[in-house]
C-alpha positions in Angstrom: -48.8 134.8 -8.8 -46.7 134.5 -5.6 -49.3 132.3 -4.1 -49.0 129.8 -7.0 -45.2 129.9 -6.6 -45.3 129.3 -2.9 -47.7 126.3 -3.7 -45.3 124.9 -6.2 -42.3 125.2 -3.9 -44.3 123.6 -1.0 -45.3 120.7 -3.3 -41.8 120.3 -4.7 -40.6 119.8 -1.1 -43.2 117.0 -0.7 -42.4 115.3 -3.8 -38.5 115.5 -3.2 -38.9 113.9 0.3 -41.1 111.2 -1.1 -38.5 110.6 -4.0 -35.6 110.6 -1.5 -37.5 107.7 0.5 -37.8 105.7 -2.9 -41.4 104.9 -2.1 -42.9 103.1 -5.2 -46.2 103.7 -6.7 -46.4 107.2 -6.0 -48.2 109.4 -8.5 -49.3 113.0 -8.8 -53.1 113.7 -8.8 -54.6 115.6 -11.7 -57.2 117.1 -9.1 -57.8 120.8 -8.1 -55.1 120.7 -5.2 -51.6 119.3 -5.5 -51.7 115.8 -4.2 -49.8 112.5 -4.2 -51.6 109.1 -4.7 -50.7 105.6 -4.1 -53.0 103.0 -5.7 -55.7 105.7 -6.1 -55.5 106.5 -2.3 -54.5 109.9 -1.2 -51.1 109.9 0.3 -50.7 113.7 1.0 -52.7 116.9 -0.4 -51.8 120.4 -0.1 -54.5 122.6 1.3 -52.4 125.6 0.8 -48.7 126.4 0.8 -48.5 126.0 4.7 -50.8 123.1 5.4 -50.5 119.5 4.2 -53.2 116.9 4.7 -51.5 113.5 5.3 -53.1 110.1 5.5 -52.8 108.9 9.1 -54.7 106.3 11.2 -56.8 107.8 13.7 -54.9 106.4 16.9 -51.7 107.9 15.5 -53.3 111.2 14.7 -54.4 111.6 18.1 -50.8 110.8 19.4 -49.1 113.2 17.0 -51.4 116.1 17.9 -50.9 115.4 21.6 -47.1 115.3 21.3 -46.8 118.2 18.9 -49.8 120.4 18.7 -48.0 123.2 17.1 -47.2 120.9 14.1 -50.1 118.4 13.9 -53.8 119.5 14.0 -57.2 118.9 12.6 -60.3 121.0 11.9 -63.9 119.8 12.2 -63.7 118.4 8.8 -61.0 115.9 9.8 -62.5 114.9 13.1 -63.0 111.1 12.9 -61.0 110.8 9.6 -57.9 109.2 8.8 -56.0 112.4 7.9 -54.0 114.8 10.0 -53.1 118.4 9.1 -49.4 119.5 9.2 -48.2 122.9 9.5 -45.4 122.7 6.9 -43.6 125.8 8.4 -43.3 124.1 11.7 -41.9 120.8 10.6 -38.3 119.9 9.5 -37.6 117.8 6.5 -36.4 114.8 8.6 -39.7 114.5 10.5 -41.8 115.3 7.5 -40.0 112.6 5.6 -40.7 110.1 8.4 -44.5 111.1 8.3 -44.6 110.8 4.6 -43.3 107.2 4.9 -45.6 106.4 7.7 -48.5 107.7 5.4 -47.4 105.7 2.4 -47.2 102.5 4.6 -50.7 103.3 5.8 -52.2 103.6 2.2 -49.9 101.5 0.0 -51.4 98.0 -1.0 -49.4 94.9 0.3 -47.8 94.4 -3.3 -46.0 97.6 -2.9 -45.0 97.5 0.7 -42.9 94.4 0.2 -40.5 96.6 -1.8 -39.7 99.0 1.0 -37.8 98.2 4.2 
């Protein structure tokens, strides 16, 4: 029961940061893991209460992992993929909000991007 509450709390943090940014077109996934979608593309998906998978171009992922390896990482499953894993307990809300915005810009279609500065 505690795991479910921790997962809900972690997802609520992600949703709140996306809402504060005012990013249009974001919806919740009805899949097995809590996730946010933009136009059927995955923006962010919780692996568990401490790890978030975030859409990210490969070149930016490499840079993030080099700069902050304690925060950003990948497993064998993400090598070569446009997704970076984030340790949620190692990132503050300001930086996570920026990364969520970057992920949104990466996956959002042009017709939504024109509504956000």
